[in-house]
C-alpha positions as CSV (number, residue, x, y, z in Angstrom):
1,M,0.6,4.9,13.5
2,K,1.5,8.4,12.5
3,A,4.5,10.1,10.9
4,V,5.7,13.7,11.1
5,I,6.8,15.2,7.8
6,T,8.7,18.5,7.7
7,V,9.4,20.5,4.5
8,V,11.7,23.5,4.3
9,G,13.0,25.3,1.3
10,K,12.6,28.3,-1.0
11,D,9.0,29.2,-1.5
12,S,7.5,28.3,-4.8
13,V,4.1,27.4,-6.3
14,G,2.9,23.8,-5.7
15,I,4.9,22.6,-2.8
16,I,1.9,21.6,-0.7
17,A,0.3,20.0,-3.8
18,K,3.4,17.9,-4.5
19,V,3.8,16.7,-1.0
20,S,0.1,16.0,-0.6
21,E,0.0,14.1,-3.9
22,K,2.9,11.8,-2.9
23,C,1.1,11.1,0.5
24,S,-2.1,10.4,-1.3
25,R,-0.5,8.1,-3.8
26,H,0.9,5.9,-1.0
27,K,-2.3,6.1,1.2
28,A,-0.8,8.3,3.9
29,N,-3.7,10.4,5.2
30,I,-2.9,14.0,6.2
31,A,-4.3,14.5,9.7
32,E,-2.8,17.9,10.5
33,I,-0.9,20.5,8.5
34,S,0.8,23.8,9.4
35,Q,2.7,25.9,7.0
36,T,4.1,29.4,6.8
37,V,6.4,31.5,4.6
38,L,9.1,33.5,6.4
39,K,10.4,36.0,3.9
40,S,11.0,33.6,1.0
41,L,11.5,30.5,3.1
42,F,8.7,27.9,3.0
43,C,8.2,25.8,6.2
44,M,5.6,23.1,6.7
45,M,4.9,20.4,9.2
46,M,2.4,17.6,8.6
47,V,1.2,14.8,10.8
48,C,0.0,11.8,8.6
49,D,-1.7,8.6,9.5
50,I,0.4,5.8,8.0
51,D,-1.6,2.8,9.0
52,K,-2.6,2.1,5.3
53,L,0.7,3.0,3.7
54,D,1.1,0.8,0.6
55,I,4.9,0.7,0.6
56,P,7.3,0.0,3.5
57,F,7.8,3.0,5.7
58,G,11.6,3.2,4.8
59,S,10.7,3.4,1.1
60,F,8.2,6.2,1.8
61,V,10.9,8.1,3.7
62,D,13.3,7.7,0.8
63,E,10.8,8.7,-1.8
64,M,9.9,11.9,0.0
65,A,13.5,12.8,0.5
66,A,14.2,12.2,-3.2
67,M,11.3,14.3,-4.2
68,G,12.6,17.1,-1.9
69,K,16.0,17.0,-3.6
70,E,14.4,17.1,-7.1
71,N,12.5,20.2,-6.0
72,G,15.2,22.0,-4.0
73,L,13.5,21.2,-0.7
74,D,14.6,19.5,2.5
75,I,11.9,16.9,3.3
76,H,12.2,14.7,6.4
77,V,9.7,11.9,7.4
78,M,10.0,10.6,10.9
79,H,7.9,8.0,12.7
80,E,5.8,9.7,15.4
81,D,7.4,7.5,18.2
82,I,10.9,8.7,17.3
83,F,9.7,12.3,17.0
84,N,8.1,12.1,20.4
85,S,11.1,10.4,22.0
86,M,13.5,13.1,20.6
87,H,11.3,15.9,22.1
88,R,10.7,14.5,25.6
89,I,12.2,16.4,28.5
């Protein structure tokens, strides 16, 4: 199973490190990552393998969102199946 993680917010040092560390802590393996900075706006999308996640998926979603709030970022985690369903024509 995979999850899609999006991160948007004001650019600052360490955003990728913080998100990556949280993924690593819970055994979510980053499979793909794309990031860019538009003026001062940081935008990142990650696809993570969540087969070995060590906490329930809902708890992972909540922890990532809370970390985002603490750091002035908007972090969303969505199961790949839901993401794909939302973007089908």
